[in-house]
C-alpha positions as CSV (number, residue, x, y, z in Angstrom):
1,X,0.0,0.0,0.0
2,X,1.1,3.6,-0.7
3,X,0.0,6.9,0.6
4,X,0.3,10.0,-1.6
5,X,0.5,13.7,-0.7
6,X,0.5,16.4,-3.3
7,X,1.9,19.9,-2.9
8,X,3.0,22.9,-5.0
9,X,-0.4,24.1,-6.2
10,X,-1.3,27.8,-6.1
11,X,-2.4,30.8,-8.1
12,X,-0.3,31.7,-11.1
13,X,-0.8,34.1,-14.0
14,X,-1.3,32.8,-17.6
15,X,2.0,31.9,-19.1
16,X,3.5,31.1,-15.7
17,X,4.9,27.9,-14.2
18,X,4.3,25.7,-11.3
19,X,5.8,22.4,-10.1
20,X,3.6,20.0,-8.4
21,X,5.2,17.4,-6.1
22,X,3.8,14.0,-5.0
23,X,5.4,12.5,-2.0
24,X,4.8,8.8,-1.4
25,X,5.1,6.7,1.7
26,X,4.9,3.0,1.9
27,X,6.8,0.2,0.2
28,X,7.4,-0.5,-3.4
29,X,7.1,2.9,-4.9
30,X,9.3,2.0,-7.8
31,X,6.8,-0.7,-8.8
32,X,3.9,1.7,-9.3
33,X,2.7,3.3,-12.4
34,X,2.1,6.9,-11.5
35,X,-0.4,9.4,-12.9
36,X,-1.6,12.9,-12.6
37,X,-5.3,13.6,-13.0
38,X,-7.2,16.9,-12.8
39,X,-10.7,18.0,-12.2
40,X,-12.0,21.4,-13.0
41,X,-15.3,22.8,-11.5
42,X,-18.3,21.2,-13.2
43,X,-16.2,18.9,-15.3
44,X,-15.2,15.3,-15.2
45,X,-11.9,14.2,-13.9
46,X,-9.4,13.8,-16.7
47,X,-6.0,12.0,-17.0
48,X,-3.2,14.5,-17.5
49,X,-0.1,12.3,-17.7
50,X,1.2,8.9,-16.7
51,X,4.7,7.6,-16.1
52,X,5.9,4.0,-16.2
53,X,8.0,2.3,-13.6
54,X,10.9,2.8,-16.0
55,X,10.3,6.6,-16.2
56,X,8.6,6.9,-19.6
57,X,6.0,9.6,-19.5
58,X,2.8,10.0,-21.6
59,X,0.7,13.1,-21.8
60,X,-2.8,14.1,-22.9
61,X,-2.7,16.2,-26.0
62,X,-3.7,19.4,-24.3
63,X,-0.5,19.5,-22.1
64,X,2.1,18.0,-24.5
65,X,5.1,20.3,-24.8
66,X,4.1,22.3,-21.7
67,X,4.1,19.7,-18.9
68,X,6.8,17.3,-17.8
69,X,6.2,14.4,-15.6
70,X,9.2,12.8,-13.7
71,X,9.8,10.5,-10.9
72,X,12.6,9.9,-8.4
73,X,12.3,6.4,-7.1
74,X,15.2,6.9,-4.6
75,X,13.2,9.7,-2.9
76,X,9.7,8.2,-3.4
77,X,8.8,11.4,-5.2
78,X,7.1,12.4,-8.4
79,X,6.9,15.8,-10.1
80,X,4.8,17.6,-12.6
81,X,6.5,20.6,-14.1
82,X,3.8,22.8,-15.7
83,X,4.9,25.6,-18.0
84,X,3.0,28.1,-20.2
85,X,0.0,27.6,-18.0
86,X,-3.4,28.6,-19.4
87,X,-6.7,29.4,-17.6
88,X,-8.1,26.1,-18.8
89,X,-5.4,24.3,-16.7
90,X,-7.3,25.5,-13.6
91,X,-8.3,22.4,-11.6
92,X,-7.6,20.3,-8.6
93,X,-4.7,18.0,-9.5
94,X,-4.4,14.5,-8.1
95,X,-1.5,12.2,-7.9
96,X,-2.2,8.5,-8.4
97,X,-0.3,5.2,-8.0
98,X,-1.4,2.0,-9.7
99,X,-0.2,-1.6,-9.4
100,X,-1.7,-5.0,-9.6
101,X,-5.3,-3.8,-9.7
102,X,-4.9,-1.4,-6.8
103,X,-5.2,2.3,-7.3
104,X,-4.3,4.9,-4.8
105,X,-5.0,8.7,-4.8
106,X,-3.7,11.7,-3.0
107,X,-6.0,14.4,-1.6
108,X,-5.3,16.8,-4.4
109,X,-3.8,20.3,-4.8
110,X,-5.5,23.3,-6.3
111,X,-4.0,25.0,-9.3
112,X,-5.6,28.3,-10.4
113,X,-4.4,30.1,-13.5
114,X,-5.8,33.6,-13.6
115,X,-4.8,37.3,-14.0
């Protein structure tokens, strides 16, 4: 089992950057496929990015070229670097960890992109 805690959200102007962090506790972090989801007000939760156990990321089209997902297995940490932020990126962002049919979620961190 793994517990996840996100941090790094906040208010940023359009065009700005934020780096979200996901701290994991528990065993076997390196064995989990990690993901970032987001949910904007009144909208369904959507998958933003995933990263394999080997560190290969994949992104939804709307964030490609702007977001970078990375992981540090030695530190039990994952990061989402978000650049060129747009108002439509405003949402609560959730870190997830998936392995062998089990899926774990963090509590979420709010990202607001506004002037």
